[in-house]
C-alpha positions as CSV (number, residue, x, y, z in Angstrom):
1,M,0.6,-0.9,24.1
2,S,-1.5,-2.5,21.4
3,I,-0.1,-2.8,17.9
4,P,-2.5,-2.9,14.8
5,A,-3.7,-6.3,13.6
6,S,-2.2,-6.1,10.4
7,F,1.4,-5.4,11.8
8,R,0.8,-8.5,14.0
9,R,0.1,-10.6,11.1
10,V,3.5,-9.3,9.5
11,L,5.3,-10.2,12.7
12,E,3.8,-13.7,12.7
13,A,4.7,-14.4,9.0
14,G,8.3,-13.0,9.8
15,D,9.0,-15.3,12.9
16,P,10.3,-18.6,11.6
17,D,9.5,-20.2,15.1
18,W,5.9,-18.8,15.3
19,T,3.2,-21.3,15.2
20,E,-0.7,-20.7,16.2
21,G,-0.9,-20.2,19.8
22,L,2.6,-18.8,20.4
23,S,3.4,-15.1,20.6
24,P,5.4,-13.8,17.7
25,N,9.0,-12.4,18.4
26,F,10.5,-9.4,16.7
27,V,13.3,-6.9,17.2
28,I,13.0,-3.1,18.3
29,V,16.1,-1.1,17.0
30,Y,16.2,2.0,19.1
31,G,19.5,3.5,17.7
32,D,21.5,6.4,18.6
33,Q,20.5,9.9,19.8
34,R,19.5,11.0,16.4
35,R,16.9,8.4,16.0
36,K,13.5,9.8,17.0
37,Y,11.5,6.7,16.7
38,L,11.7,2.9,17.4
39,E,11.9,0.7,14.4
40,C,10.5,-2.8,14.6
41,F,12.0,-5.6,12.3
42,T,10.6,-9.2,12.0
43,I,13.0,-11.9,12.9
44,Q,13.7,-12.8,9.2
45,E,14.3,-9.2,8.3
46,I,16.7,-8.6,11.2
47,E,18.6,-11.9,10.4
48,A,19.1,-10.8,6.7
49,I,20.5,-7.3,8.1
50,E,22.7,-9.3,10.5
51,D,23.8,-11.7,7.6
52,R,24.8,-8.6,5.4
53,I,26.7,-7.1,8.4
54,S,28.6,-10.4,8.9
55,N,29.6,-10.3,5.5
56,M,31.2,-7.0,5.7
57,K,35.0,-6.8,6.2
58,R,35.7,-7.6,9.8
59,G,36.8,-4.6,11.7
60,S,35.9,-2.0,9.0
61,R,34.2,1.3,10.2
62,K,31.1,0.5,8.5
63,R,30.6,-3.0,10.0
64,R,31.6,-1.8,13.4
65,L,29.1,1.3,13.2
66,L,26.2,-1.2,12.0
67,E,27.1,-3.8,14.7
68,R,26.6,-1.1,17.3
69,L,23.6,0.4,15.7
70,I,21.6,-2.7,14.9
71,S,22.9,-5.5,17.4
72,G,24.1,-3.2,20.3
73,Q,21.0,-1.0,20.2
74,S,18.1,-3.2,20.0
75,V,16.0,-5.5,22.1
76,T,14.0,-8.6,21.4
77,S,10.3,-8.4,22.3
78,S,7.1,-10.3,21.6
79,V,3.3,-9.4,21.1
80,D,1.3,-11.1,23.9
81,D,-2.0,-13.0,23.3
82,T,-3.8,-9.6,23.4
83,G,-2.0,-8.1,20.8
84,R,0.0,-5.7,23.2
85,I,3.6,-5.2,23.3
86,V,5.8,-3.9,26.3
87,I,8.0,-1.2,25.3
88,P,10.9,-0.9,28.1
89,V,11.2,2.3,30.0
90,K,14.5,3.2,28.5
91,L,13.1,3.1,25.0
92,R,9.8,4.9,25.9
93,D,12.0,7.6,27.6
94,K,14.4,7.8,24.5
95,I,11.5,8.9,22.3
96,A,9.5,10.7,24.9
97,L,6.5,8.3,24.5
98,E,3.8,8.5,27.1
99,N,0.1,7.6,26.5
100,E,-0.1,7.5,22.9
101,A,2.0,6.2,20.0
102,Q,1.9,6.7,16.1
103,F,2.6,3.3,14.1
104,I,4.0,3.9,10.7
105,G,4.4,0.9,8.4
106,T,7.4,1.1,6.0
107,V,8.4,-1.3,3.2
108,D,10.0,-3.9,5.6
109,T,9.6,-2.7,9.1
110,F,7.4,-0.4,11.2
111,Q,8.2,2.4,13.2
112,I,6.7,3.8,16.7
113,W,6.8,7.4,17.0
114,E,5.7,9.9,19.8
115,P,2.8,11.7,17.8
116,A,4.0,15.1,18.0
117,A,7.6,14.1,16.8
118,Y,6.1,12.1,13.9
119,E,4.1,15.3,12.9
120,A,7.3,17.3,12.9
121,D,9.1,14.9,10.9
122,L,6.2,14.7,8.5
123,E,6.4,18.4,7.9
124,E,10.0,18.3,7.2
125,T,9.3,15.5,4.7
126,E,6.6,17.8,3.0
127,D,9.2,20.6,2.8
128,E,11.7,18.3,1.2
129,L,8.9,17.2,-1.4
130,A,7.9,20.8,-2.1
131,D,11.4,21.4,-3.5
132,F,11.2,18.3,-5.6
133,D,10.1,19.1,-9.1
134,G,8.2,16.0,-10.5
135,D,6.4,13.0,-9.4
136,P,8.0,11.5,-6.1
137,L,7.7,7.9,-7.7
138,E,10.7,9.1,-10.0
139,L,12.7,8.7,-6.8
140,L,12.3,5.0,-7.4
141,D,14.6,5.3,-10.4
142,E,17.4,6.8,-8.6
143,D,20.5,4.9,-7.8
144,D,20.9,4.8,-3.9
145,E,24.3,2.5,-3.9
146,D,26.3,5.7,-3.6
147,E,24.4,6.8,-0.3
148,E,26.7,7.1,2.6
149,I,26.1,6.3,6.3
């Protein structure tokens, strides 16, 4: 599956071992059954997350959950010289991906969705925004430190 060129540049920049002529590596986190998409992290980004997990209290519930969701439910992949990635069958089956994919850029990752699943999720987001009174950028001012897993 071809990935957008702009996403490839981000993967190259986020792979400390990448140099011209090499394929950039990245990590696909597929997560548990609730996750309806594949989330792709640069090597630097996944290492930063793993550092945060390793600094958590050993044996804690949150650390154990994150270790399983991030380290235990992910695969390392690379972009070939034609700009394509191979998504393992297990991951394609998990999100019912067949002939077409929807790529969505986020602040520090990108997601791969089955197009109809993404449209359904987008409708849910629009419904949530319909209930929000004000400019959605106001959400940036909210403190998310109290959010729970």
